[in-house]
Each structure stands twice: as C-alpha cells, then as structure tokens.
C-alpha beads as a LAMMPS data file, in Angstrom:
LAMMPS data file: protein, C-alpha beads

195 atoms
194 bonds

1 atom types
1 bond types

-500.0 500.0 xlo xhi
-500.0 500.0 ylo yhi
-500.0 500.0 zlo zhi

Masses

1 110.0

Atoms # bond

1 1 1 -0.198 0.170 -0.101
2 1 1 1.330 3.566 -1.146
3 1 1 2.088 5.275 1.962
4 1 1 2.663 9.526 1.453
5 1 1 4.541 11.008 4.376
6 1 1 5.092 14.055 2.051
7 1 1 1.447 14.285 0.953
8 1 1 0.490 17.710 -0.267
9 1 1 -3.084 18.486 -0.902
10 1 1 -4.020 18.715 -4.612
11 1 1 -4.012 21.799 -6.139
12 1 1 -7.812 22.452 -5.453
13 1 1 -7.358 21.625 -1.991
14 1 1 -8.746 18.410 0.057
15 1 1 -11.620 16.985 -1.160
16 1 1 -14.053 17.593 1.860
17 1 1 -17.803 16.697 3.085
18 1 1 -19.611 19.896 3.271
19 1 1 -19.430 21.711 6.791
20 1 1 -23.033 20.506 7.579
21 1 1 -22.057 17.098 6.773
22 1 1 -18.787 17.270 9.114
23 1 1 -20.731 18.834 12.126
24 1 1 -23.153 16.233 12.439
25 1 1 -20.700 13.360 12.010
26 1 1 -18.678 14.684 14.869
27 1 1 -21.709 15.861 16.744
28 1 1 -23.365 12.208 16.516
29 1 1 -19.953 10.728 17.344
30 1 1 -20.157 12.273 20.482
31 1 1 -23.746 11.577 21.405
32 1 1 -23.239 7.831 20.418
33 1 1 -19.862 7.394 22.446
34 1 1 -21.890 9.025 25.463
35 1 1 -24.890 6.930 25.327
36 1 1 -23.081 3.631 24.858
37 1 1 -21.299 4.654 27.736
38 1 1 -24.638 5.558 29.920
39 1 1 -26.126 2.164 28.453
40 1 1 -23.411 -0.077 29.342
41 1 1 -23.012 1.435 33.098
42 1 1 -26.943 0.742 33.091
43 1 1 -26.953 -2.429 31.445
44 1 1 -23.690 -3.790 33.705
45 1 1 -24.959 -2.525 36.747
46 1 1 -29.050 -2.804 36.475
47 1 1 -31.367 -0.088 37.969
48 1 1 -30.866 -1.556 41.513
49 1 1 -26.886 -1.469 40.718
50 1 1 -26.703 2.205 39.717
51 1 1 -28.745 3.308 42.230
52 1 1 -26.782 1.754 45.085
53 1 1 -23.620 3.319 43.058
54 1 1 -25.014 6.650 42.313
55 1 1 -27.888 7.237 43.994
56 1 1 -31.387 7.741 42.381
57 1 1 -31.295 11.543 41.180
58 1 1 -28.237 10.336 38.963
59 1 1 -29.556 7.229 38.235
60 1 1 -32.629 8.745 36.770
61 1 1 -30.786 11.723 35.072
62 1 1 -28.840 9.065 33.462
63 1 1 -31.826 6.890 31.942
64 1 1 -33.659 10.611 31.101
65 1 1 -30.276 11.253 29.510
66 1 1 -29.728 7.769 27.357
67 1 1 -33.424 8.000 26.156
68 1 1 -32.897 11.616 25.254
69 1 1 -29.850 11.220 23.325
70 1 1 -32.061 8.222 21.722
71 1 1 -34.232 10.385 20.541
72 1 1 -31.897 12.924 19.286
73 1 1 -30.090 10.415 17.282
74 1 1 -33.414 9.492 15.116
75 1 1 -33.667 12.607 13.919
76 1 1 -29.939 13.535 13.469
77 1 1 -29.684 9.805 11.343
78 1 1 -32.338 10.945 9.557
79 1 1 -31.137 14.522 8.482
80 1 1 -27.385 12.979 8.152
81 1 1 -29.079 10.550 5.661
82 1 1 -30.816 12.973 3.473
83 1 1 -27.338 15.069 3.595
84 1 1 -25.574 11.921 1.994
85 1 1 -28.263 11.763 -0.239
86 1 1 -28.349 15.289 -1.409
87 1 1 -24.939 16.338 -0.948
88 1 1 -23.284 12.986 -1.675
89 1 1 -19.566 12.148 -0.490
90 1 1 -15.930 13.589 -1.675
91 1 1 -14.141 11.693 -3.727
92 1 1 -10.544 10.312 -2.284
93 1 1 -7.537 12.166 -3.124
94 1 1 -5.773 8.951 -3.147
95 1 1 -8.372 6.240 -4.459
96 1 1 -8.626 3.420 -1.764
97 1 1 -7.552 -0.123 -3.187
98 1 1 -10.393 -2.566 -3.303
99 1 1 -10.456 -4.320 0.027
100 1 1 -9.956 -0.901 1.917
101 1 1 -12.905 0.016 -0.592
102 1 1 -14.952 -2.389 0.464
103 1 1 -14.469 -2.750 3.804
104 1 1 -15.250 1.069 4.305
105 1 1 -18.202 0.828 2.358
106 1 1 -19.255 -1.973 4.682
107 1 1 -18.250 -0.297 8.398
108 1 1 -19.732 3.055 7.317
109 1 1 -22.960 1.413 5.921
110 1 1 -23.734 -0.559 8.885
111 1 1 -22.989 2.401 11.177
112 1 1 -25.513 4.447 9.385
113 1 1 -28.325 1.387 9.368
114 1 1 -27.373 0.267 13.283
115 1 1 -27.362 4.185 14.478
116 1 1 -30.847 4.839 12.693
117 1 1 -32.397 1.332 13.970
118 1 1 -31.141 0.911 17.517
119 1 1 -32.760 4.021 18.760
120 1 1 -36.292 2.540 17.431
121 1 1 -35.470 -0.487 19.045
122 1 1 -34.504 1.019 22.273
123 1 1 -37.918 2.990 22.120
124 1 1 -39.835 -0.016 21.133
125 1 1 -38.273 -2.282 24.317
126 1 1 -38.962 0.864 26.347
127 1 1 -42.862 0.807 25.637
128 1 1 -43.091 -2.757 25.997
129 1 1 -41.769 -2.561 29.494
130 1 1 -44.106 -0.049 30.216
131 1 1 -41.377 2.434 31.101
132 1 1 -41.511 6.339 30.068
133 1 1 -40.225 7.461 26.645
134 1 1 -38.087 10.510 27.952
135 1 1 -37.047 13.454 25.641
136 1 1 -35.464 15.892 28.181
137 1 1 -38.336 16.536 30.881
138 1 1 -41.220 15.643 28.430
139 1 1 -42.529 12.191 27.921
140 1 1 -43.095 10.939 24.666
141 1 1 -45.987 8.074 23.170
142 1 1 -45.016 4.859 23.008
143 1 1 -44.562 2.977 19.995
144 1 1 -46.016 -0.422 21.161
145 1 1 -48.171 -1.284 23.704
146 1 1 -46.715 -2.812 27.269
147 1 1 -45.420 -6.725 26.373
148 1 1 -42.929 -8.276 29.149
149 1 1 -42.001 -10.996 26.794
150 1 1 -41.598 -9.174 23.833
151 1 1 -39.621 -6.135 26.156
152 1 1 -37.142 -8.791 27.113
153 1 1 -36.963 -9.560 23.569
154 1 1 -36.465 -6.481 22.640
155 1 1 -33.658 -4.865 25.215
156 1 1 -31.293 -8.061 24.211
157 1 1 -31.304 -6.786 20.653
158 1 1 -30.745 -3.669 22.310
159 1 1 -27.700 -4.681 23.580
160 1 1 -26.563 -6.597 20.986
161 1 1 -26.942 -3.712 18.843
162 1 1 -24.776 -1.428 21.288
163 1 1 -22.170 -4.056 21.263
164 1 1 -22.238 -4.136 17.306
165 1 1 -21.959 -0.581 17.093
166 1 1 -18.942 -0.333 19.462
167 1 1 -16.845 -2.932 17.466
168 1 1 -18.091 -0.862 14.380
169 1 1 -17.141 2.617 15.794
170 1 1 -13.775 0.962 17.124
171 1 1 -13.179 -0.286 13.311
172 1 1 -13.703 3.091 12.273
173 1 1 -10.976 4.679 14.591
174 1 1 -8.855 2.423 13.385
175 1 1 -9.376 3.147 9.846
176 1 1 -9.199 6.798 10.548
177 1 1 -6.002 6.716 12.750
178 1 1 -4.139 4.490 9.784
179 1 1 -4.767 7.033 6.884
180 1 1 -4.213 9.820 9.404
181 1 1 -0.733 8.394 10.812
182 1 1 0.412 5.558 8.095
183 1 1 -0.884 6.485 5.037
184 1 1 -1.311 10.279 5.437
185 1 1 -3.137 10.311 2.281
186 1 1 -5.973 13.414 3.158
187 1 1 -8.864 11.199 4.478
188 1 1 -8.889 12.757 7.821
189 1 1 -9.032 15.709 5.494
190 1 1 -12.437 14.873 4.688
191 1 1 -14.504 14.956 8.063
192 1 1 -12.035 17.191 9.845
193 1 1 -13.600 20.363 11.313
194 1 1 -9.779 22.034 11.116
195 1 1 -8.548 24.040 8.068

Bonds

1 1 1 2
2 1 2 3
3 1 3 4
4 1 4 5
5 1 5 6
6 1 6 7
7 1 7 8
8 1 8 9
9 1 9 10
10 1 10 11
11 1 11 12
12 1 12 13
13 1 13 14
14 1 14 15
15 1 15 16
16 1 16 17
17 1 17 18
18 1 18 19
19 1 19 20
20 1 20 21
21 1 21 22
22 1 22 23
23 1 23 24
24 1 24 25
25 1 25 26
26 1 26 27
27 1 27 28
28 1 28 29
29 1 29 30
30 1 30 31
31 1 31 32
32 1 32 33
33 1 33 34
34 1 34 35
35 1 35 36
36 1 36 37
37 1 37 38
38 1 38 39
39 1 39 40
40 1 40 41
41 1 41 42
42 1 42 43
43 1 43 44
44 1 44 45
45 1 45 46
46 1 46 47
47 1 47 48
48 1 48 49
49 1 49 50
50 1 50 51
51 1 51 52
52 1 52 53
53 1 53 54
54 1 54 55
55 1 55 56
56 1 56 57
57 1 57 58
58 1 58 59
59 1 59 60
60 1 60 61
61 1 61 62
62 1 62 63
63 1 63 64
64 1 64 65
65 1 65 66
66 1 66 67
67 1 67 68
68 1 68 69
69 1 69 70
70 1 70 71
71 1 71 72
72 1 72 73
73 1 73 74
74 1 74 75
75 1 75 76
76 1 76 77
77 1 77 78
78 1 78 79
79 1 79 80
80 1 80 81
81 1 81 82
82 1 82 83
83 1 83 84
84 1 84 85
85 1 85 86
86 1 86 87
87 1 87 88
88 1 88 89
89 1 89 90
90 1 90 91
91 1 91 92
92 1 92 93
93 1 93 94
94 1 94 95
95 1 95 96
96 1 96 97
97 1 97 98
98 1 98 99
99 1 99 100
100 1 100 101
101 1 101 102
102 1 102 103
103 1 103 104
104 1 104 105
105 1 105 106
106 1 106 107
107 1 107 108
108 1 108 109
109 1 109 110
110 1 110 111
111 1 111 112
112 1 112 113
113 1 113 114
114 1 114 115
115 1 115 116
116 1 116 117
117 1 117 118
118 1 118 119
119 1 119 120
120 1 120 121
121 1 121 122
122 1 122 123
123 1 123 124
124 1 124 125
125 1 125 126
126 1 126 127
127 1 127 128
128 1 128 129
129 1 129 130
130 1 130 131
131 1 131 132
132 1 132 133
133 1 133 134
134 1 134 135
135 1 135 136
136 1 136 137
137 1 137 138
138 1 138 139
139 1 139 140
140 1 140 141
141 1 141 142
142 1 142 143
143 1 143 144
144 1 144 145
145 1 145 146
146 1 146 147
147 1 147 148
148 1 148 149
149 1 149 150
150 1 150 151
151 1 151 152
152 1 152 153
153 1 153 154
154 1 154 155
155 1 155 156
156 1 156 157
157 1 157 158
158 1 158 159
159 1 159 160
160 1 160 161
161 1 161 162
162 1 162 163
163 1 163 164
164 1 164 165
165 1 165 166
166 1 166 167
167 1 167 168
168 1 168 169
169 1 169 170
170 1 170 171
171 1 171 172
172 1 172 173
173 1 173 174
174 1 174 175
175 1 175 176
176 1 176 177
177 1 177 178
178 1 178 179
179 1 179 180
180 1 180 181
181 1 181 182
182 1 182 183
183 1 183 184
184 1 184 185
185 1 185 186
186 1 186 187
187 1 187 188
188 1 188 189
189 1 189 190
190 1 190 191
191 1 191 192
192 1 192 193
193 1 193 194
194 1 194 195
C-alpha cells in the first residue's frame, strides 16, 4: 500500500464533506460514545446497582439522558442520511484499494443502518417494558403497547446492537488513525473540522 509521508494537498485543496455533514458527524460521534457509556453502565449495573452506586437522582438522570440521546439520534441520523443523499460524498485524494474500499463501505453502511435502527429498537423496548420514553423532561408516546416478554427480547437486541456499534466504531477509528498516521493520504481531511 502506498504511503504518502510528504503528501501535499491537491491543487484544489483536500476533498471534503460539506460543513453540515462534518458537524453532524462529530456531534453524532460524541452522542454515540456518551450514550454507549451510559447504556453499558446501566446494562451492567442494572437499575438497583446504578441506584446503589450513584444514588436515585443520578440514576434517573442517566436513564433520561440515555433516552433523550436516543430520540435525538433518530432525527440526527435522518438528517445525516438526507444530507448524504443530497450532497453525496467527496472523492478520495488517493483512491482506496479494493479491499479497503469494500471494508470502508461495509463499516459505514452498517453504522448508518444500526445508528438509525438502534434508538427505534430502544424506544420499542422501553414502551414494551411499560417505562416512560423521555425526551429531556417530556414523556413521548410509546411505539407499542406493554408486553413484558417482547420487552425482554427487544432489550436483548438493543444490547446486541450496542456491542455491534461499539465494534464498528472501533473499526472506524482504527481505519481513521491508519489513514491519518500511516498512509497520510488526506482521508482524515474529508471529515475534519480543522482547516
């Protein structure tokens, strides 16, 4: 694979996503990492364990924050998909080789799909469990009626999706660092907020 330690930007500058796409990428990244950390804490400790470790007020705030981020993710991912369809994606300054291109498309495609699906599964699981669907201090309507058996299945899938998303995020980050530190081929400039 070609490495470009002295790579200079093309004459027209580095190919980049639009500013709106770049801002959304980083906002979603922060929200995903935050809600994964909260969700895995709640999933590992359970309600009682979280309450015993952090107190009732913090436990309630963690649940509300987790659900609020999930609802936000539905809207942000819808916006991101629309922007991707309307604005497209920039070309690579150095084209990716076959296996890299395929791996990149698979990881990005799965991230888009799972980040859109996961909060909907979480909303349905919460509703099926008979719990409130919080968006900040508002309570939103349930997607489905209460069904304890279905809630258990949906919460299991919610957890599976969380671990899958975490694995995909780590792959995505590994690829980003590879392009930034080893190939130095301008891929990181496509999504960077820095000039």
